[in-house]
C-alpha positions as CSV (number, residue, x, y, z in Angstrom):
1,M,-7.9,15.5,-21.7
2,I,-5.8,12.4,-20.1
3,D,-7.6,9.1,-19.8
4,K,-8.5,8.4,-16.1
5,R,-7.4,5.3,-14.4
6,I,-9.0,3.2,-11.5
7,M,-6.4,2.9,-8.7
8,G,-6.4,1.0,-5.2
9,L,-4.2,-0.1,-2.6
10,E,-4.6,-3.2,-0.2
11,T,-2.6,-3.1,3.0
12,E,-2.0,-6.2,5.4
13,Y,-1.4,-5.3,8.9
14,G,0.9,-7.2,11.5
15,V,-0.9,-7.7,14.9
16,T,0.5,-9.0,18.2
17,C,-0.9,-8.6,22.0
18,V,1.7,-7.9,24.9
19,V,1.0,-8.5,28.4
20,D,4.0,-7.2,30.8
21,G,6.3,-7.2,27.9
22,Q,5.3,-11.1,26.9
23,R,3.2,-12.1,24.0
24,R,0.0,-13.3,25.5
25,L,-2.5,-14.2,22.8
26,S,-2.0,-15.8,19.6
27,P,-2.7,-13.6,16.3
28,D,-5.9,-15.9,15.8
29,E,-7.2,-14.9,19.3
30,V,-6.2,-11.1,18.9
31,A,-8.0,-11.0,15.6
32,R,-11.2,-12.4,17.1
33,Y,-11.2,-9.4,19.5
34,L,-10.3,-7.1,16.8
35,F,-13.3,-8.2,14.5
36,R,-15.8,-8.5,16.9
37,R,-17.1,-5.4,15.8
38,V,-16.8,-6.2,12.2
39,V,-18.6,-9.2,12.5
40,A,-21.6,-7.3,14.0
41,W,-21.5,-5.0,11.3
42,G,-22.0,-7.8,8.5
43,R,-22.2,-11.0,10.4
44,S,-18.7,-11.9,8.8
45,S,-15.0,-11.0,9.1
46,N,-15.3,-10.0,5.3
47,V,-17.3,-6.7,4.8
48,F,-17.6,-3.9,2.6
49,L,-17.7,-0.6,4.5
50,P,-19.8,2.8,3.9
51,N,-16.7,4.4,2.4
52,G,-16.6,1.7,-0.2
53,G,-13.5,-0.1,1.0
54,R,-13.2,-3.6,2.2
55,L,-12.0,-4.8,5.5
56,Y,-11.2,-8.5,6.1
57,L,-9.2,-11.2,7.9
58,D,-6.4,-12.5,5.3
59,V,-4.2,-15.7,5.7
60,G,-2.3,-15.8,8.8
61,S,-4.9,-13.7,10.8
62,H,-3.7,-10.4,9.2
63,P,-6.3,-7.7,9.1
64,E,-6.4,-6.3,5.5
65,Y,-7.9,-3.0,4.3
66,A,-8.3,-2.5,0.6
67,T,-9.4,1.1,-0.6
68,A,-12.4,1.9,-2.6
69,E,-11.8,2.3,-6.3
70,C,-10.1,5.8,-6.8
71,D,-9.7,7.8,-10.2
72,N,-7.3,10.3,-8.8
73,L,-4.3,10.2,-6.3
74,L,-5.9,12.6,-3.6
75,D,-8.9,10.3,-3.1
76,L,-6.6,7.3,-3.0
77,I,-4.1,8.7,-0.3
78,K,-7.2,10.0,1.6
79,Q,-8.8,6.4,1.4
80,D,-5.4,4.7,2.5
81,Q,-5.0,6.8,5.4
82,A,-8.6,6.2,6.4
83,G,-8.1,2.7,6.4
84,D,-5.0,3.0,9.1
85,R,-7.8,5.2,11.3
86,I,-10.4,2.5,10.7
87,V,-8.2,-0.3,11.9
88,E,-6.8,1.8,14.8
89,D,-10.3,2.2,15.9
90,L,-10.5,-1.5,16.0
91,V,-7.5,-1.7,18.1
92,V,-8.7,0.6,20.6
93,E,-12.1,-0.9,21.1
94,A,-10.6,-4.4,21.1
95,E,-8.0,-3.3,23.7
96,K,-10.7,-2.1,26.1
97,R,-12.8,-5.1,25.5
98,L,-9.6,-7.4,26.4
99,N,-8.9,-5.3,29.7
100,N,-12.6,-5.5,30.7
101,E,-12.1,-9.3,30.6
102,G,-9.2,-9.2,33.1
103,I,-6.5,-9.4,30.4
104,L,-4.4,-6.3,31.0
105,G,-2.4,-6.1,27.8
106,Q,-1.9,-3.9,24.8
107,I,-2.7,-4.7,21.1
108,H,-0.3,-3.6,18.6
109,L,-1.2,-3.3,14.9
110,F,1.8,-2.6,12.5
111,K,1.7,-1.3,9.1
112,N,4.8,-3.2,8.1
113,N,5.7,-6.2,6.0
114,I,7.5,-8.6,8.3
115,D,7.0,-10.0,11.6
116,A,9.3,-11.6,14.3
117,A,9.2,-15.0,12.8
118,G,10.3,-13.9,9.3
119,N,6.7,-14.1,7.8
120,S,5.9,-11.6,5.3
121,Y,2.7,-9.8,4.4
122,G,2.1,-7.1,1.8
123,C,1.0,-3.9,0.4
124,H,-0.7,-4.4,-3.1
125,E,-1.0,-1.8,-5.6
126,N,-3.9,-2.1,-8.4
127,F,-4.3,-0.2,-11.7
128,S,-6.8,-0.7,-14.3
129,V,-5.5,-1.4,-17.6
130,Q,-7.6,-1.5,-20.8
131,R,-7.8,-4.9,-22.4
132,K,-6.7,-3.7,-25.8
133,H,-3.2,-3.3,-24.7
134,N,-0.6,-6.0,-24.5
135,F,-0.8,-6.8,-21.0
136,Q,2.1,-9.3,-20.7
137,Q,4.4,-6.9,-22.6
138,I,3.6,-4.0,-20.3
139,V,3.9,-5.9,-17.2
140,E,7.4,-7.3,-18.4
141,S,8.6,-3.8,-19.2
142,M,7.7,-2.4,-15.8
143,I,9.7,-5.1,-13.8
144,P,12.9,-3.3,-13.9
145,F,11.3,0.0,-12.7
146,L,9.5,-2.0,-9.9
147,I,12.7,-3.7,-8.7
148,T,14.8,-0.6,-8.7
149,R,12.2,1.9,-7.2
150,Q,12.9,0.8,-3.6
151,I,15.7,3.2,-3.6
152,F,12.9,5.8,-2.9
153,C,9.9,4.0,-1.9
154,G,11.4,1.3,0.6
155,A,10.0,1.4,4.0
156,G,13.5,0.4,5.6
157,K,14.3,-2.3,7.9
158,W,16.9,-2.8,10.6
159,M,18.3,-6.5,10.2
160,T,20.1,-7.8,13.5
161,S,22.4,-10.9,13.8
162,S,24.2,-12.0,17.0
163,K,27.0,-9.7,16.1
164,S,25.9,-6.9,14.3
165,G,22.8,-4.8,12.7
166,V,22.4,-3.4,9.3
167,F,19.8,-1.3,7.7
168,N,18.1,-2.4,4.5
169,L,16.1,-0.3,2.1
170,S,13.1,-2.7,1.6
171,Q,11.1,-5.1,3.7
172,R,9.8,-7.0,0.9
173,S,12.5,-7.4,-1.5
174,E,14.0,-10.5,0.3
175,H,10.6,-12.2,0.1
176,M,10.1,-12.0,-3.7
177,W,10.7,-15.4,-5.8
178,E,9.5,-14.5,-9.2
179,S,9.0,-11.7,-11.4
180,I,5.6,-12.5,-12.8
181,S,3.1,-15.2,-11.8
182,S,-0.4,-15.8,-11.2
183,A,0.4,-17.2,-7.6
184,T,0.5,-14.8,-4.7
185,T,1.8,-16.7,-1.7
186,R,3.4,-19.8,-3.0
187,S,5.9,-18.3,-5.3
188,R,5.4,-14.4,-4.4
189,P,6.1,-12.6,-7.5
190,I,6.7,-8.9,-8.1
191,V,3.5,-8.8,-10.2
192,N,0.4,-11.3,-9.9
193,T,-1.1,-11.7,-13.3
194,R,-4.2,-13.6,-12.1
195,D,-7.1,-12.3,-14.6
196,E,-9.4,-10.8,-12.0
197,P,-10.4,-7.5,-13.1
198,H,-13.1,-6.6,-10.8
199,A,-14.7,-4.9,-13.9
200,D,-16.2,-5.8,-17.3
201,P,-13.8,-8.6,-18.3
202,E,-14.0,-7.6,-22.1
203,E,-12.9,-4.0,-21.3
204,Y,-10.6,-4.3,-18.4
205,R,-7.5,-6.2,-16.8
206,R,-6.0,-5.5,-13.4
207,L,-2.4,-4.8,-12.8
208,H,-1.7,-6.3,-9.5
209,I,1.6,-5.3,-8.0
210,I,2.6,-7.0,-4.7
211,V,6.3,-6.1,-4.4
212,G,5.7,-3.0,-2.6
213,D,6.4,-1.9,1.0
214,S,3.8,-0.3,3.3
215,N,4.7,3.2,3.7
216,M,3.9,5.2,6.8
217,S,4.7,8.4,5.0
218,E,1.9,9.6,2.9
219,C,4.6,11.4,0.7
220,T,6.3,8.1,0.0
221,T,3.0,6.7,-0.8
222,I,1.9,9.3,-3.2
223,L,5.4,8.9,-4.9
224,K,5.2,5.2,-5.0
225,V,1.8,5.3,-6.8
226,A,2.1,8.3,-9.0
227,T,5.7,7.0,-10.3
228,T,4.3,3.5,-11.1
229,E,1.3,5.1,-12.8
230,L,3.6,7.4,-14.9
231,V,5.7,4.3,-15.9
232,L,2.7,2.4,-16.7
233,R,1.4,5.2,-19.1
234,A,4.9,5.1,-20.5
235,A,4.8,1.3,-21.1
236,E,1.3,1.6,-22.6
237,S,2.7,4.2,-25.1
238,G,5.6,2.1,-26.2
239,L,8.3,4.1,-24.6
240,I,9.3,1.3,-22.3
241,N,9.8,-2.1,-23.8
242,D,12.6,-4.4,-23.1
243,Q,15.6,-2.1,-23.0
244,Y,15.8,-2.4,-19.2
245,S,15.2,-6.2,-18.9
246,I,17.4,-7.5,-16.0
247,E,19.4,-10.7,-16.4
248,N,18.7,-11.8,-12.9
249,P,15.7,-10.0,-11.4
250,I,15.2,-11.8,-8.0
251,R,19.1,-11.7,-7.2
252,T,19.2,-7.9,-8.2
253,I,16.0,-7.0,-6.2
254,R,17.8,-8.4,-3.0
255,E,21.1,-6.9,-3.7
256,I,19.6,-3.3,-4.1
257,S,17.8,-3.5,-0.8
258,T,21.1,-4.1,0.9
259,D,23.3,-1.5,-1.0
260,L,23.0,1.8,0.7
261,S,26.0,3.2,-1.2
262,F,24.0,2.7,-4.5
263,K,26.9,1.8,-6.5
264,K,26.2,-1.9,-7.0
265,R,25.9,-2.7,-10.6
266,F,23.7,-5.4,-12.3
267,R,23.6,-6.8,-15.6
268,L,20.9,-6.2,-18.2
269,T,19.9,-8.9,-20.8
270,S,21.6,-6.6,-23.2
271,G,24.9,-7.1,-21.7
272,R,24.9,-3.5,-20.3
273,E,25.9,-2.9,-16.5
274,V,23.8,-0.4,-14.7
275,T,23.0,0.8,-11.1
276,A,19.5,1.2,-9.6
277,L,19.9,4.8,-9.7
278,Q,21.0,4.9,-13.3
279,I,17.8,2.8,-14.4
280,Q,15.6,5.2,-12.3
281,Q,17.3,8.4,-13.7
282,E,16.8,7.2,-17.3
283,I,13.1,6.2,-16.6
284,Y,12.6,9.5,-14.9
285,E,13.5,11.3,-18.2
286,L,11.7,8.9,-20.3
287,V,8.3,9.4,-18.9
288,T,8.4,13.2,-19.7
289,K,7.7,11.8,-23.2
290,I,4.3,10.4,-22.4
291,P,1.8,12.1,-24.8
292,D,0.0,13.5,-21.9
293,F,2.6,14.5,-19.6
294,E,2.0,18.3,-19.5
295,Q,-1.6,17.6,-18.8
296,M,-0.6,15.2,-15.9
297,M,1.7,17.8,-14.3
298,I,-1.4,20.2,-14.0
299,Q,-2.5,17.8,-11.2
300,P,-0.9,19.1,-8.0
301,L,-0.1,15.6,-6.4
302,Y,1.3,14.3,-9.8
303,K,3.5,17.4,-10.0
304,Y,4.5,17.1,-6.5
305,A,5.4,13.4,-7.2
306,F,7.6,14.1,-10.1
307,D,9.2,16.9,-8.3
308,L,10.0,14.7,-5.4
309,W,11.2,11.8,-7.6
310,G,13.8,14.2,-9.2
311,R,14.9,15.3,-5.9
312,V,15.3,12.1,-4.1
313,L,17.4,10.9,-7.1
314,A,19.6,13.9,-7.0
315,S,19.8,13.3,-3.2
316,I,21.1,9.6,-3.9
317,E,23.3,10.8,-6.4
318,S,25.0,13.4,-4.2
319,N,24.6,11.6,-0.9
320,N,23.1,14.5,0.8
321,F,19.5,13.7,1.9
322,E,18.7,17.2,3.3
323,D,16.1,18.1,0.7
324,V,14.2,14.8,1.3
325,K,14.7,13.9,4.8
326,F,11.2,14.5,5.8
327,E,9.3,12.8,2.9
328,I,10.9,9.3,2.4
329,D,10.3,6.7,4.7
330,W,13.4,4.8,4.9
331,I,15.3,8.2,5.3
332,I,13.0,9.3,8.0
333,K,13.6,6.0,9.6
334,R,17.5,5.6,9.2
335,D,18.2,9.3,10.5
336,F,16.2,8.6,13.7
337,F,17.9,5.2,14.0
338,Q,21.5,6.7,13.7
339,E,20.3,9.6,16.2
340,Y,19.1,7.3,18.7
341,M,22.2,4.9,18.6
342,N,24.6,7.7,18.9
343,K,22.4,9.3,22.0
344,H,22.5,5.9,23.7
345,S,25.7,4.5,22.7
346,L,24.2,1.3,21.1
347,L,25.7,-1.5,19.2
348,G,23.9,-2.5,15.9
349,N,22.8,-5.9,17.5
350,D,21.0,-4.2,20.4
351,S,17.5,-5.7,20.7
352,R,16.1,-2.2,21.2
353,M,16.8,-1.5,17.6
354,T,14.6,-4.1,16.5
355,L,11.8,-2.8,18.9
356,I,12.1,0.7,17.5
357,D,12.0,-0.5,13.9
358,I,8.5,-2.0,14.5
359,S,7.3,0.8,16.6
360,Y,7.8,3.0,13.7
361,H,5.0,1.0,11.9
362,N,2.5,1.0,14.9
363,V,-1.0,2.6,13.6
364,R,-2.0,3.9,17.0
365,K,-1.4,7.6,16.8
366,D,-0.6,7.9,20.5
367,R,2.2,5.0,20.2
368,G,3.5,4.9,16.8
369,L,6.9,6.3,16.4
370,F,6.4,7.6,12.8
371,Y,3.5,9.8,14.3
372,I,5.7,11.0,17.2
373,L,8.1,12.3,14.4
374,E,5.6,13.6,12.3
375,K,4.1,15.5,15.4
376,S,7.8,16.7,15.9
377,G,7.9,18.1,12.4
378,L,10.4,15.3,11.4
379,A,8.0,13.7,8.9
380,K,5.8,15.8,6.3
381,S,2.1,15.4,6.0
382,L,0.2,16.6,2.9
383,I,-3.5,15.5,3.5
384,N,-5.7,17.3,6.1
385,E,-7.0,15.2,9.2
386,S,-10.4,16.3,8.5
387,D,-10.2,14.9,4.8
388,V,-9.0,11.7,6.5
389,V,-11.8,11.5,8.9
390,D,-14.4,12.0,6.3
391,S,-13.0,9.4,4.1
392,M,-13.6,6.8,6.9
393,S,-17.2,6.7,6.1
394,S,-17.5,8.5,2.8
395,P,-16.5,7.0,-0.4
396,P,-14.9,8.5,-3.6
397,Q,-17.6,10.4,-5.4
398,T,-16.3,10.1,-9.0
399,T,-16.2,6.2,-9.1
400,R,-18.4,3.0,-8.7
401,A,-17.5,3.3,-4.9
402,A,-20.1,6.1,-4.6
403,L,-23.0,3.6,-5.6
404,R,-21.7,0.9,-3.2
405,G,-21.2,3.2,-0.3
406,K,-24.5,4.8,-0.5
407,F,-26.1,1.3,-0.8
408,I,-24.3,0.0,2.3
409,K,-25.1,3.1,4.4
410,I,-28.7,3.1,3.7
411,A,-29.0,-0.8,4.1
412,Q,-27.4,-0.5,7.5
413,E,-29.5,2.4,8.5
414,K,-32.7,0.5,7.6
415,K,-31.2,-2.8,9.1
416,R,-31.7,-4.5,6.0
417,D,-29.9,-7.9,4.7
418,Y,-27.8,-7.4,1.7
419,T,-24.9,-8.9,0.1
420,V,-22.1,-6.6,-1.6
421,D,-18.8,-7.2,-3.4
422,W,-16.7,-5.1,-5.8
423,L,-19.3,-5.6,-8.7
424,N,-22.6,-6.6,-7.1
425,L,-25.2,-5.2,-4.8
426,K,-27.9,-7.4,-3.6
427,I,-30.9,-7.0,-1.2
428,N,-31.6,-10.5,0.7
429,D,-35.1,-10.8,0.7
430,Q,-37.8,-12.7,-1.1
431,H,-37.3,-10.8,-4.2
432,Q,-33.6,-11.2,-4.3
433,R,-33.0,-7.9,-6.2
434,S,-29.6,-7.3,-7.3
435,V,-27.4,-5.1,-9.5
436,I,-24.0,-5.8,-11.5
437,C,-22.0,-2.8,-11.8
438,K,-19.3,-3.6,-14.3
439,D,-18.1,0.0,-15.1
440,P,-15.8,1.0,-12.3
441,F,-15.9,4.7,-13.6
442,K,-19.8,5.1,-13.1
443,A,-20.5,7.0,-10.1
444,V,-24.5,7.4,-11.3
445,D,-26.6,4.6,-12.0
446,E,-30.5,4.7,-12.2
447,R,-30.7,0.8,-11.6
448,V,-28.8,1.4,-8.3
449,D,-31.0,4.5,-7.4
450,E,-34.0,1.8,-7.8
451,L,-32.4,-0.8,-5.9
452,I,-31.9,1.6,-2.9
453,E,-35.6,2.8,-3.0
454,N,-36.4,-1.0,-2.5
455,L,-34.4,-1.2,0.9
């Protein structure tokens, strides 16, 4: 039986408010409208939810949603999609409140990674790693994969200048400054190595990847997470060491993002010159040697992701994207852009292209371009909407999140004062009863049951 792993996603959203086509409220002001209901839930703009996830305001007034702990891909994707619907509800309510106060504008929340001023915000991936492994070696060996995977999991970005416009594969690549660092914003590394496991520190570390784009397509999200987890397993097994180490990682990640010919070569520390496609093709073959590979392929979403990985690499090699055009974010976006420009005879520097780009990431299902394309059959969906709705209020049932979600739900129903974080559950009364949940895989705990009885 394969070892399970805890996984999670954190998504920061861009926010703006427009009145008659002009920005009216600052991000801080919009955030206050958005989080008024959240503050009512927990008397704070940083709350844990009954579905086990966390919702809070990050630096720069960016709403951020962190999924609950998941030990399988299906729960993770449902939790990620549920986060989009939770923040969409906040937008709808805040806009109504805004209009009732006489400000007749629209609030927009974007699941993207860069605003009009060039500020970047992220989508972070988290994977539990057993402390027995050489963490530094694992991280270093994964950097080449993380740099080159943008050829299939980039969200796409239309870049305009006064004279022209170009399409890039990734929104985050140009904002990376280091390969590995314990910082998050000052130097913005590909992998953040701050030792914060949110679990038993003697047993686990947390691999915190901050280079990824926020994906609208759940197919691309599944591909991003599944391939990264497969490569992590390969690194843990010693199948990937330093054979793909890149001579200049930061220059390379930027150059790959701008190369839609996929022919740009870069140098490895070994002296070998390769393309991003070559690196991905070799790693694709290499992960089949993971000891538990066949068992992992029994799981439908891993099988789907591995198949999609192969199909998209073949499509890039042949320059024929017909087989993956409804599943990969940057391809879905680029194809629509090309059609729109041709239909309206637009030049690349037309301001409408920038507006279309950002509208692709609008989380409102009645406004977002991605959802319009999805409804028209131009973007593929894998997860049932009813499962997503259920995940807005229900936590995964096979991890610690089930304990946290149950505790929060009952505490809220009984209107009890409580404090919760990733490890701790506490009743705020004269007894100050609390439980520390160090094992993220433990979904049943008599101590928590007893704590709930005291609510």
